[in-house]
N, CA, C and O of each residue as an XYZ file, in Angstrom:
328
protein
N      40.323    -11.259     -7.144
C      39.600    -11.776     -6.263
C      38.324    -10.639     -6.265
O      37.242    -10.997     -6.730
N      38.465     -9.477     -5.813
C      37.011     -8.541     -5.800
C      36.353     -8.613     -7.356
O      35.131     -8.633     -7.205
N      36.584     -8.645     -8.329
C      36.103     -8.975     -9.335
C      35.218    -10.258     -9.392
O      34.108    -10.221     -9.923
N      35.661    -11.245     -8.909
C      34.853    -12.243     -8.899
C      33.694    -12.106     -7.906
O      32.529    -12.304     -8.253
N      33.994    -11.812     -6.848
C      32.695    -11.212     -5.702
C      31.854    -10.372     -6.510
O      30.701    -10.749     -6.719
N      32.254     -9.316     -6.981
C      31.173     -8.434     -7.332
C      30.656     -8.962     -8.684
O      29.870     -8.271     -9.332
N      31.060    -10.138     -9.125
C      30.035    -10.749    -10.295
C      29.245    -11.616     -9.852
O      28.108    -11.685    -10.317
N      29.674    -12.469     -8.856
C      29.132    -13.384     -7.764
C      27.448    -12.973     -6.708
O      26.377    -13.506     -6.420
N      28.118    -11.839     -6.504
C      26.597    -11.013     -6.033
C      26.012    -10.442     -7.063
O      24.818    -10.741     -7.067
N      26.217     -9.963     -7.675
C      25.509     -9.423     -9.149
C      24.836    -10.523     -9.430
O      23.689    -10.537     -8.983
N      25.190    -11.480    -10.047
C      24.645    -12.841    -10.268
C      23.208    -13.725     -9.501
O      22.221    -14.335     -9.911
N      23.970    -13.251     -7.813
C      22.804    -13.691     -6.797
C      21.779    -12.727     -6.801
O      20.629    -13.145     -6.668
N      21.998    -11.348     -6.946
C      20.667    -10.536     -7.140
C      19.845    -10.567     -8.463
O      18.618    -10.490     -8.529
N      20.480    -10.660     -9.228
C      19.745    -10.782    -10.391
C      18.952    -12.093    -10.584
O      18.246    -12.180    -11.589
N      19.002    -13.017     -9.799
C      19.087    -14.758     -9.950
C      17.415    -14.053     -8.842
O      16.288    -13.938     -9.324
N      17.764    -13.746     -7.524
C      16.735    -13.704     -6.471
C      15.592    -12.590     -7.114
O      14.377    -12.665     -6.930
N      16.313    -11.525     -7.927
C      14.697    -10.416     -8.609
C      14.344    -11.361     -9.947
O      13.310    -11.025    -10.524
N      14.919    -12.264    -10.397
C      14.071    -12.830    -11.576
C      13.294    -13.938    -10.854
O      12.141    -14.132    -11.239
N      13.794    -14.715     -9.823
C      12.861    -15.746     -8.808
C      11.880    -14.738     -8.207
O      10.720    -15.148     -8.171
N      12.028    -13.884     -7.873
C      10.573    -13.081     -7.282
C       9.466    -12.528     -8.465
O       8.244    -12.435     -8.348
N      10.298    -12.204     -9.613
C       9.161    -11.731    -10.616
C       8.289    -13.345    -11.178
O       7.067    -13.400    -11.310
N       9.035    -14.287    -11.387
C       8.424    -15.518    -11.572
C       7.415    -15.902    -10.639
O       6.486    -16.485    -11.198
N       7.309    -15.797     -9.635
C       6.454    -15.757     -8.715
C       5.600    -14.956     -8.520
O       4.543    -15.376     -8.050
N       5.745    -13.514     -8.809
C       4.675    -12.749     -8.913
C       3.887    -12.905    -10.207
O       2.743    -12.464    -10.318
N       4.522    -13.539    -11.171
C       3.569    -13.768    -12.028
C       3.092    -14.858    -12.420
O       2.470    -14.942    -13.479
N       3.331    -15.975    -11.542
C       2.655    -17.336    -11.049
C       1.268    -17.342    -10.371
O       0.250    -18.033    -10.405
N       1.792    -16.055     -9.636
C       0.244    -16.118     -8.299
C      -0.859    -15.018     -8.907
O      -2.061    -15.072     -8.646
N      -0.164    -13.891     -9.863
C      -0.755    -13.372    -10.187
C      -2.604    -13.678    -11.348
O      -2.589    -14.013    -12.532
N      -3.765    -13.454    -10.604
C      -4.637    -13.824    -11.543
C      -4.512    -13.487    -13.074
O      -4.261    -12.342    -13.450
N      -4.703    -14.566    -13.960
C      -4.779    -13.830    -15.438
C      -6.126    -12.969    -15.997
O      -7.205    -12.833    -15.421
N      -5.915    -12.700    -16.660
C      -7.103    -11.376    -17.304
C      -8.324    -11.582    -17.305
O      -9.095    -10.688    -16.956
N      -8.750    -12.760    -17.684
C      -9.850    -13.281    -17.563
C     -10.483    -13.683    -15.898
O     -11.697    -13.848    -15.770
N      -9.788    -13.782    -14.996
C     -10.036    -13.871    -13.433
C     -10.036    -12.774    -13.196
O     -11.053    -12.483    -12.567
N      -9.162    -11.642    -13.439
C      -9.310    -10.267    -12.961
C     -10.597     -9.276    -13.272
O     -11.060     -8.347    -12.609
N     -10.997     -9.846    -14.555
C     -12.344     -9.363    -14.992
C     -13.524     -9.696    -14.457
O     -14.510     -8.969    -14.583
N     -13.545    -11.011    -13.702
C     -14.430    -11.700    -13.046
C     -14.317    -11.253    -11.706
O     -15.439    -11.107    -11.220
N     -13.346    -10.963    -10.873
C     -13.144    -10.406     -9.632
C     -13.789     -8.604     -9.886
O     -14.555     -8.120     -9.051
N     -13.475     -8.047    -10.747
C     -14.028     -6.839    -11.185
C     -15.613     -6.710    -11.129
O     -16.155     -5.743    -10.594
N     -16.278     -7.696    -11.685
C     -17.324     -8.110    -11.991
C     -18.116     -8.393    -10.945
O     -19.328     -8.185    -10.885
N     -17.218     -9.014     -9.868
C     -18.444     -9.271     -8.590
C     -17.436     -8.136     -7.494
O     -17.000     -8.733     -6.510
N     -17.176     -7.131     -7.545
C     -16.859     -6.305     -6.799
C     -18.018     -5.734     -6.239
O     -18.961     -5.648     -7.026
N     -18.242     -5.244     -4.888
C     -19.348     -5.115     -4.091
C     -20.195     -3.327     -5.237
O     -21.338     -2.986     -5.544
N     -18.736     -2.716     -5.471
C     -19.125     -1.455     -6.127
C     -19.691     -1.664     -7.728
O     -19.991     -0.702     -8.435
N     -19.767     -2.800     -8.086
C     -20.560     -3.490     -9.518
C     -22.025     -2.949     -9.149
O     -22.627     -2.085     -9.786
N     -22.443     -3.549     -8.115
C     -23.867     -3.960     -7.868
C     -24.673     -2.350     -7.632
O     -24.252     -1.619     -6.735
N     -25.291     -2.116     -8.100
C     -25.884     -0.461     -7.849
C     -26.625     -0.695     -6.697
O     -26.356      0.228     -5.929
N     -27.496     -1.528     -6.134
C     -28.137     -2.056     -4.779
C     -27.290     -1.879     -3.957
O     -27.352     -0.954     -3.147
N     -26.272     -2.786     -4.007
C     -25.207     -2.735     -2.711
C     -24.111     -1.302     -2.572
O     -23.391     -1.082     -1.597
N     -24.196     -0.599     -3.581
C     -23.361      0.863     -3.650
C     -24.340      1.858     -3.437
O     -23.891      2.982     -3.659
N     -25.624      1.831     -3.052
C     -26.845      2.697     -2.481
C     -26.687      2.288     -1.326
O     -26.466      3.154     -0.480
N     -26.743      0.830     -0.877
C     -26.377      0.546      0.528
C     -25.239      1.341      1.442
O     -25.344      1.839      2.563
N     -24.225      1.274      0.623
C     -23.029      1.466      1.060
C     -23.204      3.061      1.220
O     -22.808      3.504      2.298
N     -23.785      4.065      0.227
C     -23.830      5.292      0.546
C     -24.548      6.041      1.808
O     -24.325      7.110      2.376
N     -25.757      4.735      2.040
C     -26.414      5.469      3.107
C     -25.702      5.112      4.492
O     -25.637      5.885      5.448
N     -25.260      4.018      4.455
C     -24.595      3.656      5.688
C     -23.168      5.027      6.004
O     -22.884      5.703      6.993
N     -22.588      4.927      4.621
C     -21.889      6.286      4.988
C     -21.750      7.832      5.212
O     -20.919      8.692      5.504
N     -23.137      7.648      4.880
C     -24.179      9.247      5.456
C     -24.170      9.235      6.622
O     -23.563     10.019      7.351
N     -25.181      7.895      7.093
C     -25.450      7.704      8.777
C     -23.915      7.737      9.411
O     -23.814      8.399     10.444
N     -22.797      7.148      8.951
C     -21.844      7.301     10.009
C     -21.187      8.562     10.060
O     -20.536      8.880     11.054
N     -21.331      9.478      8.841
C     -20.847     10.682      9.014
C     -21.571     11.799      9.499
O     -21.067     12.898      9.731
N     -23.025     11.429      9.680
C     -23.588     12.181     10.273
C     -23.706     11.955     11.954
O     -24.126     12.753     12.791
N     -23.173     10.557     12.145
C     -22.768     10.306     13.941
C     -21.831     11.115     14.099
O     -22.037     12.061     14.859
N     -20.610     11.000     13.479
C     -19.479     11.888     13.502
C     -19.403     13.246     13.776
O     -18.741     13.841     14.626
N     -20.366     13.749     12.726
C     -20.867     15.356     12.708
C     -21.293     15.471     14.236
O     -20.697     16.291     14.934
N     -22.127     14.820     14.692
C     -23.184     14.911     15.861
C     -22.089     15.007     17.042
O     -22.254     15.745     18.014
N     -20.961     14.192     16.863
C     -20.009     13.736     18.134
C     -19.208     14.446     18.177
O     -18.756     14.608     19.311
N     -18.603     15.214     17.131
C     -17.862     16.369     16.852
C     -18.495     17.693     17.264
O     -17.722     18.648     17.195
N     -19.607     17.931     17.636
C     -20.274     19.225     17.708
C     -20.875     19.348     19.505
O     -21.540     20.206     20.086
N     -20.225     17.981     19.971
C     -20.952     17.971     21.719
C     -19.510     17.919     22.183
O     -18.435     17.644     21.651
N     -20.082     18.443     23.874
C     -18.638     18.022     24.465
C     -18.796     17.184     25.515
O     -18.003     17.261     26.454
N     -19.948     16.159     25.528
C     -20.226     14.910     26.349
C     -19.082     14.120     25.323
O     -18.658     14.375     24.196
N     -18.806     12.990     26.354
C     -17.504     12.189     26.195
C     -18.682     11.171     25.924
O     -19.421     10.896     26.870
N     -18.909     10.571     24.633
C     -19.576      9.821     24.242
C     -18.982      8.531     24.679
O     -19.784      7.617     24.869
N     -17.203      8.195     24.953
C     -16.881      7.002     24.871
C     -17.170      6.242     26.365
O     -16.918      5.061     26.606
N     -17.670      7.069     27.154
C     -17.768      6.824     28.631
C     -19.121      6.531     29.187
O     -19.262      6.210     30.367
N     -20.415      6.667     28.105
C     -21.622      6.817     28.194
C     -22.402      7.563     27.487
O     -21.885      8.516     26.903
N     -23.848      7.325     27.356
C     -24.839      8.383     27.065
C     -25.254      9.449     28.006
O     -25.240      9.349     29.233
N     -25.624     10.477     27.318
C     -25.965     11.167     28.329
C     -25.230     12.620     29.182
O     -25.786     13.352     30.001
N     -24.169     12.680     28.784
C     -23.405     13.574     30.024
C     -22.091     12.395     30.282
O     -21.702     11.311     29.847
N     -21.725     13.472     31.330
C     -20.700     13.098     32.023
C     -20.955     12.622     33.410
O     -21.480     13.405     34.201
N     -20.516     10.966     33.925
C     -20.991     10.547     34.881
C     -20.062     11.354     36.111
O     -18.847     11.549     36.070
N     -20.996     11.749     37.190
C     -20.050     12.184     38.544
C     -20.683     11.567     39.789
O     -20.172     11.746     40.894
């Protein structure tokens, strides 16, 4: 009885794994679709990438300035309110 239960549970586990792999294979994009997705990524466009670099530089500068000050910028600009 124990061997039958082990075989049955093993069979169910293999079936579930097979079903998961089958669904993943159906849903995942093909090679042509994958190439098109990569081609249309923002990083593929040099102008867009340069805009992203500039925006990241501005954010990093703002973070650096915020880290160097003792003011609580979350409560308002220009120092603490009293």
